[in-house]
Every structure is written in C-alpha cells, then in structure tokens.
N, C-alpha and C positions, 0 to 999 in steps of 0.2 A: 609639560607644558606645549601648548600648540602654538608654535612661532609660524608666521607667514612670511613668506620670502619674495621680496620684489627685485627683478633685474633692473638696476638703474639707466636712465637715460643719459646721453653725452651730455645734455642741457640742465640735469638735475644739479642742486647745488647742496653742498655737504657743509655742515658747520662743526669742528670739534673744539673742546676746550682749549686742547694744546695739541700743535702737532710737530714731531720732530722729523716728519718726511717733507712738511710743506714749508714754504716760507710764510705764510698766512694760515689763518684758522678756519677760513670760509674760502671754497673754492667748488669748481665745477667738477664733476666727475670727468669729462673729458681732458680738464688740466691734470687731474690725480692720474688718470691712467696714462697719460702723455710722459708725466714725471716718473711714474713708475718703468715706463717702457725705457727712458732715458737711463733710469738707475740697473737696468738688466742688460746682460750682454746679448741676449737672444730677443729680437722683439716678436719672434713667432709664438711666443708664450701667449699673446692676447688674439692671434688670428688662427693659423690652420695647428698651432701647437709644435711640439717638440717632439720626434720619433724617440721612442724609448720602449723598454721591456718592464713588466710588472711582475714581481713575484709575492703572491699573496700565501700566507701562511696555508701551507696543505696542499696547495694548488701548483700548477705548472706555471712557467714563464709565459707570458702573455704579451704579445708586440701589441703597440697601439702609440698612442700621444699624450701628453699631458699639457695642459691649458690653464690660463687664469680669467677670472671673470671676478666682478666685482658684485656682490649682492648687499642689499639692506634688508635686514630682519627687523621688522616694524615690533615696538613694544605693544602697539595697539593691534589686536585680532581683527578687527575691522577695517583696517586700513585698505584705501582704495586701489586698485591696480595690483593686488597682491594675490600670489598663487600659494598654495599650499607647500609647505618646506618639503624640499626634496633631498634624501641624502644620497648624494650622487658617490659617495663611497661604497654604497650598497648595490649600487648597479653591477649585474653580472656580466661575465665574461661576453657574452653575445651582444650585448648592446653597442650600439655604433654612435658616433657623433651625431648622425642623421638623426637619431631618435631624440635629441635634445632639440628644446623649441628655438625657433628661429634667433630669437633676441639674445639666446646665449651665445650662439654660434657667430654673431655678427662681428665685423670689423671694426677696429676704432679710429677715429679719425686724429691727425695732429693738429691741434689748434690749442690757443693758450701761450702762455708766456715761455713753455718748455718747449715748443715745436721748434 
C-alpha cells in the first residue's frame, strides 16, 4: 500500500466518530496537541524531546531523544500537501533530528480550551 503522510498544521481540524481523549469529536490539531501535552508529564515530548538511550536488537546502546508528532495518513494517494510516507523507525543511527523536515521539528503552541 502506498500511503502518503502529511504533517498537520495547528489550525487543521480533525473529526472522529467518537473520542475517548477529547470532550468533543471535532477539534483543531492545536487543541488535540495541547490536551495531549496536559496529559503527559513531560511537555518536552512535543519540542526538543526527552533524552534517552535506545537499544536495537543486535546493536549497541545509542544516545538520543524521543519525540512525539502528529501525522495524518490519507486514504487518498493523491492528497494535496502530502509527502511520501517515511518509516522513521528505519532511520539509521547516524541520522540526527536536523535531517527531519522543519515542520516535524516545530514547536507547538498552547491555544484552545486546554491551555
């Protein structure tokens, strides 16, 4: 399956059939991210990340950071503003956060009813 991944903007709106995380089913991406930040103890997960060490089977310990970003994977392969899906789990140990596109590394803003 050829999926296209699109990093969502803060003002994009999502609708889910039902939501256990949100009080409503339609919400801005910024509201969702703000709510997620409030539910997590470390807000760094959405920004610079949290320092950690990763152990991959057969490999040595690797120092780095882990981060969270919200992606939308369209069912429509011709979706506008889409980029080819990237398996970030397959990135090699020499890759650094700087190789990721700026829209993935961006800081989130606190807006909406959970800020």
